[in-house]
SETORZA-794252 format. One record per residue: residue number from 1; residue in one letter; x, y, z of N, C-alpha, C in turn. Coordinates in nm, 3 decimals. Layout:
N
ATOM;resi;resn;n.c1;n.c2;n.c3;ca.c1;ca.c2;ca.c3;c.c1;c.c2;c.c3
ATOM;NUM;a;X;Y;Z;X;Y;Z;X;Y;Z
...
END
This chain:
115
ATOM;resi;resn;n.c1;n.c2;n.c3;ca.c1;ca.c2;ca.c3;c.c1;c.c2;c.c3
ATOM;1;m;-0.545;1.927;-2.198;-0.428;1.978;-2.131;-0.413;1.915;-1.992
ATOM;2;k;-0.527;1.895;-1.922;-0.519;1.833;-1.790;-0.470;1.689;-1.798
ATOM;3;g;-0.502;1.622;-1.908;-0.455;1.485;-1.926;-0.303;1.478;-1.930
ATOM;4;l;-0.241;1.573;-1.999;-0.095;1.578;-2.003;-0.037;1.612;-1.867
ATOM;5;q;-0.104;1.700;-1.794;-0.060;1.731;-1.658;-0.068;1.606;-1.570
ATOM;6;g;-0.174;1.529;-1.588;-0.189;1.405;-1.511;-0.078;1.306;-1.543
ATOM;7;m;-0.043;1.294;-1.672;0.067;1.206;-1.710;0.198;1.256;-1.650
ATOM;8;a;0.216;1.387;-1.649;0.336;1.444;-1.588;0.342;1.412;-1.439
ATOM;9;w;0.227;1.422;-1.370;0.225;1.389;-1.228;0.261;1.242;-1.206
ATOM;10;l;0.206;1.155;-1.289;0.238;1.012;-1.276;0.387;0.987;-1.295
ATOM;11;l;0.446;1.051;-1.396;0.589;1.033;-1.421;0.674;1.094;-1.309
ATOM;12;v;0.630;1.207;-1.255;0.704;1.269;-1.144;0.704;1.177;-1.023
ATOM;13;f;0.588;1.122;-0.987;0.582;1.034;-0.871;0.665;0.907;-0.893
ATOM;14;q;0.661;0.853;-1.015;0.741;0.734;-1.043;0.890;0.767;-1.036
ATOM;15;s;0.928;0.881;-1.089;1.069;0.921;-1.086;1.118;0.945;-0.944
ATOM;16;v;1.038;1.012;-0.864;1.076;1.036;-0.724;1.088;0.902;-0.651
ATOM;17;g;0.997;0.811;-0.678;1.006;0.678;-0.618;1.133;0.606;-0.659
ATOM;18;e;1.172;0.616;-0.787;1.296;0.555;-0.834;1.416;0.615;-0.764
ATOM;19;v;1.419;0.748;-0.754;1.532;0.816;-0.690;1.543;0.773;-0.544
ATOM;20;l;1.429;0.769;-0.474;1.431;0.727;-0.333;1.474;0.581;-0.319
ATOM;21;s;1.422;0.496;-0.406;1.454;0.354;-0.398;1.602;0.329;-0.422
ATOM;22;r;1.657;0.390;-0.524;1.798;0.368;-0.556;1.890;0.447;-0.464
ATOM;23;g;1.852;0.569;-0.434;1.937;0.654;-0.351;1.949;0.606;-0.209
ATOM;24;l;1.841;0.554;-0.153;1.843;0.507;-0.014;1.861;0.356;-0.005
ATOM;25;a;1.880;0.290;-0.120;1.898;0.143;-0.127;1.785;0.072;-0.053
ATOM;26;l;1.663;0.113;-0.081;1.546;0.053;-0.018;1.511;-0.080;-0.086
ATOM;27;p;1.450;-0.173;-0.014;1.416;-0.302;-0.074;1.288;-0.300;-0.158
ATOM;28;f;1.233;-0.182;-0.185;1.111;-0.170;-0.264;1.146;-0.116;-0.403
ATOM;29;p;1.076;-0.160;-0.506;1.098;-0.103;-0.638;1.051;0.043;-0.642
ATOM;30;g;1.114;0.122;-0.726;1.080;0.263;-0.739;0.934;0.288;-0.773
ATOM;31;p;0.876;0.214;-0.870;0.735;0.237;-0.902;0.641;0.212;-0.784
ATOM;32;v;0.675;0.118;-0.696;0.590;0.092;-0.579;0.595;0.211;-0.485
ATOM;33;l;0.715;0.264;-0.462;0.726;0.384;-0.379;0.654;0.501;-0.444
ATOM;34;g;0.666;0.511;-0.576;0.596;0.617;-0.648;0.446;0.607;-0.632
ATOM;35;m;0.392;0.483;-0.633;0.248;0.467;-0.613;0.206;0.506;-0.473
ATOM;36;m;0.290;0.476;-0.374;0.258;0.518;-0.237;0.259;0.670;-0.226
ATOM;37;l;0.355;0.733;-0.292;0.359;0.880;-0.292;0.238;0.936;-0.367
ATOM;38;l;0.200;0.871;-0.477;0.082;0.914;-0.552;-0.043;0.904;-0.466
ATOM;39;l;-0.053;0.796;-0.388;-0.168;0.780;-0.300;-0.178;0.898;-0.204
ATOM;40;a;-0.065;0.940;-0.150;-0.066;1.057;-0.061;-0.097;1.183;-0.141
ATOM;41;g;-0.046;1.194;-0.262;-0.068;1.313;-0.344;-0.211;1.328;-0.393
ATOM;42;l;-0.285;1.218;-0.400;-0.423;1.225;-0.449;-0.517;1.297;-0.352
ATOM;43;r;-0.468;1.332;-0.236;-0.549;1.410;-0.143;-0.568;1.554;-0.191
ATOM;44;f;-0.479;1.598;-0.278;-0.482;1.736;-0.325;-0.548;1.743;-0.462
ATOM;45;a;-0.639;1.838;-0.478;-0.713;1.851;-0.605;-0.620;1.884;-0.722
ATOM;46;a;-0.510;1.953;-0.695;-0.416;1.988;-0.803;-0.352;1.863;-0.863
ATOM;47;v;-0.348;1.756;-0.787;-0.294;1.629;-0.838;-0.409;1.539;-0.883
ATOM;48;r;-0.514;1.531;-0.802;-0.624;1.437;-0.825;-0.696;1.460;-0.958
ATOM;49;e;-0.730;1.584;-0.990;-0.809;1.609;-1.110;-0.734;1.578;-1.240
ATOM;50;p;-0.609;1.625;-1.256;-0.538;1.587;-1.379;-0.511;1.438;-1.390
ATOM;51;v;-0.479;1.373;-1.277;-0.453;1.229;-1.280;-0.582;1.153;-1.315
ATOM;52;a;-0.695;1.200;-1.266;-0.823;1.135;-1.298;-0.852;1.144;-1.448
ATOM;53;e;-0.824;1.259;-1.508;-0.848;1.273;-1.652;-0.753;1.183;-1.731
ATOM;54;c;-0.627;1.178;-1.689;-0.530;1.093;-1.756;-0.569;0.945;-1.740
ATOM;55;a;-0.613;0.907;-1.621;-0.655;0.768;-1.597;-0.775;0.732;-1.682
ATOM;56;g;-0.869;0.824;-1.697;-0.984;0.799;-1.783;-0.944;0.776;-1.927
ATOM;57;f;-0.850;0.856;-1.975;-0.800;0.839;-2.112;-0.732;0.703;-2.128
ATOM;58;l;-0.645;0.669;-2.033;-0.573;0.542;-2.042;-0.669;0.423;-2.034
ATOM;59;l;-0.769;0.432;-1.949;-0.866;0.323;-1.938;-0.951;0.308;-2.063
ATOM;60;s;-0.980;0.419;-2.129;-1.060;0.410;-2.252;-0.981;0.346;-2.366
ATOM;61;h;-0.849;0.348;-2.357;-0.764;0.288;-2.460;-0.686;0.168;-2.406
ATOM;62;l;-0.740;0.104;-2.304;-0.671;-0.006;-2.237;-0.643;-0.122;-2.331
ATOM;63;s;-0.732;-0.148;-2.424;-0.713;-0.263;-2.513;-0.585;-0.249;-2.595
ATOM;64;l;-0.542;-0.128;-2.625;-0.418;-0.108;-2.701;-0.296;-0.153;-2.623
ATOM;65;l;-0.305;-0.152;-2.491;-0.191;-0.192;-2.410;-0.169;-0.343;-2.412
ATOM;66;f;-0.266;-0.420;-2.460;-0.250;-0.564;-2.469;-0.186;-0.608;-2.600
ATOM;67;v;-0.171;-0.520;-2.696;-0.112;-0.556;-2.825;0.032;-0.604;-2.809
ATOM;68;p;0.120;-0.534;-2.734;0.257;-0.586;-2.720;0.263;-0.723;-2.653
ATOM;69;v;0.174;-0.749;-2.558;0.172;-0.879;-2.492;0.133;-0.987;-2.593
ATOM;70;g;0.034;-0.958;-2.674;-0.009;-1.054;-2.777;0.102;-1.083;-2.877
ATOM;71;v;0.174;-0.981;-2.917;0.286;-0.999;-3.009;0.394;-1.083;-2.943
ATOM;72;g;0.422;-1.057;-2.816;0.522;-1.136;-2.744;0.484;-1.282;-2.735
ATOM;73;v;0.358;-1.310;-2.709;0.312;-1.449;-2.702;0.326;-1.516;-2.838
ATOM;74;m;0.291;-1.445;-2.945;0.299;-1.504;-3.079;0.443;-1.532;-3.119
ATOM;75;t;0.537;-1.447;-3.077;0.676;-1.469;-3.116;0.742;-1.579;-3.034
ATOM;76;h;0.685;-1.616;-2.921;0.743;-1.719;-2.836;0.649;-1.839;-2.819
ATOM;77;l;0.582;-1.876;-2.927;0.488;-1.988;-2.919;0.559;-2.119;-2.885
ATOM;78;a;0.683;-2.135;-2.929;0.756;-2.259;-2.899;0.777;-2.273;-2.748
ATOM;79;l;0.814;-2.163;-2.683;0.830;-2.168;-2.537;0.697;-2.193;-2.468
ATOM;80;l;0.591;-2.134;-2.522;0.459;-2.155;-2.464;0.419;-2.302;-2.478
ATOM;81;g;0.451;-2.363;-2.591;0.421;-2.505;-2.609;0.501;-2.592;-2.514
ATOM;82;q;0.626;-2.552;-2.487;0.713;-2.630;-2.400;0.677;-2.615;-2.253
ATOM;83;y;0.650;-2.492;-2.211;0.626;-2.463;-2.069;0.482;-2.421;-2.038
ATOM;84;g;0.395;-2.425;-2.136;0.258;-2.375;-2.118;0.181;-2.446;-2.008
ATOM;85;g;0.193;-2.578;-2.000;0.121;-2.653;-1.897;0.168;-2.617;-1.758
ATOM;86;r;0.300;-2.607;-1.742;0.354;-2.569;-1.612;0.312;-2.427;-1.575
ATOM;87;m;0.316;-2.338;-1.673;0.276;-2.199;-1.646;0.130;-2.194;-1.604
ATOM;88;l;0.046;-2.270;-1.670;-0.096;-2.271;-1.636;-0.119;-2.321;-1.494
ATOM;89;v;-0.048;-2.427;-1.454;-0.060;-2.480;-1.318;-0.013;-2.376;-1.217
ATOM;90;i;0.101;-2.312;-1.244;0.154;-2.213;-1.151;0.061;-2.093;-1.139
ATOM;91;i;0.007;-2.047;-1.251;-0.086;-1.933;-1.248;-0.211;-1.969;-1.168
ATOM;92;a;-0.264;-2.089;-1.192;-0.385;-2.131;-1.119;-0.356;-2.144;-0.970
ATOM;93;l;-0.243;-2.207;-0.934;-0.209;-2.222;-0.792;-0.186;-2.088;-0.725
ATOM;94;s;-0.111;-2.000;-0.791;-0.085;-1.871;-0.729;-0.212;-1.788;-0.714
ATOM;95;t;-0.304;-1.803;-0.808;-0.432;-1.733;-0.797;-0.510;-1.785;-0.677
ATOM;96;w;-0.517;-1.916;-0.660;-0.589;-1.973;-0.546;-0.522;-1.938;-0.415
ATOM;97;i;-0.389;-1.940;-0.412;-0.317;-1.901;-0.290;-0.345;-1.755;-0.257
ATOM;98;g;-0.342;-1.669;-0.358;-0.371;-1.527;-0.337;-0.512;-1.505;-0.286
ATOM;99;l;-0.608;-1.578;-0.341;-0.746;-1.567;-0.294;-0.758;-1.616;-0.150
ATOM;100;g;-0.689;-1.726;-0.118;-0.694;-1.778;0.018;-0.633;-1.683;0.118
ATOM;101;v;-0.517;-1.626;0.085;-0.453;-1.531;0.175;-0.540;-1.408;0.193
ATOM;102;t;-0.599;-1.360;0.085;-0.687;-1.244;0.094;-0.807;-1.273;0.184
ATOM;103;a;-0.865;-1.392;0.168;-0.979;-1.429;0.252;-0.939;-1.436;0.399
ATOM;104;l;-0.821;-1.491;0.427;-0.775;-1.499;0.566;-0.747;-1.360;0.623
ATOM;105;v;-0.687;-1.275;0.544;-0.657;-1.139;0.591;-0.786;-1.063;0.620
ATOM;106;l;-0.889;-1.084;0.540;-1.017;-1.017;0.565;-1.093;-1.082;0.679
ATOM;107;w;-1.077;-1.212;0.697;-1.150;-1.284;0.801;-1.089;-1.259;0.939
ATOM;108;w;-0.957;-1.250;0.948;-0.889;-1.240;1.076;-0.931;-1.118;1.159
ATOM;109;p;-0.933;-0.995;1.106;-0.979;-0.882;1.191;-1.125;-0.896;1.231
ATOM;110;d;-1.207;-0.952;1.144;-1.349;-0.968;1.175;-1.365;-1.068;1.290
ATOM;111;r;-1.283;-1.171;1.291;-1.287;-1.270;1.398;-1.244;-1.208;1.531
ATOM;112;r;-1.143;-1.123;1.528;-1.095;-1.058;1.649;-1.198;-0.960;1.702
ATOM;113;r;-1.271;-0.896;1.613;-1.374;-0.799;1.653;-1.489;-0.868;1.723
ATOM;114;d;-1.521;-0.991;1.683;-1.632;-1.065;1.743;-1.604;-1.109;1.886
ATOM;115;r;-1.477;-1.115;1.921;-1.442;-1.161;2.058;-1.476;-1.062;2.163
END
């Protein structure tokens, strides 16, 4: 029962984020705002415990969430053959750029603290 309550909390936070995003014409997607609201809501045990149970259930069945992606890849193999090399280069570059930016963001405050 707590798992369903956790799913309800997740949907409530996502819905509130959508309403805020669209209603106030904010430049953030609704789910991102919903996650920020969820982060604040996790301070309360009434939210934290059901969401934790729901998250545990979802994580234990995580492999099932990859089935639609696999089906999508199989149905678009021609596109993958045409653009696969470019996609691989872009994914590799964006990963390295993300790692570099993360390293700089973590290094910069530490450098300032040493001064």
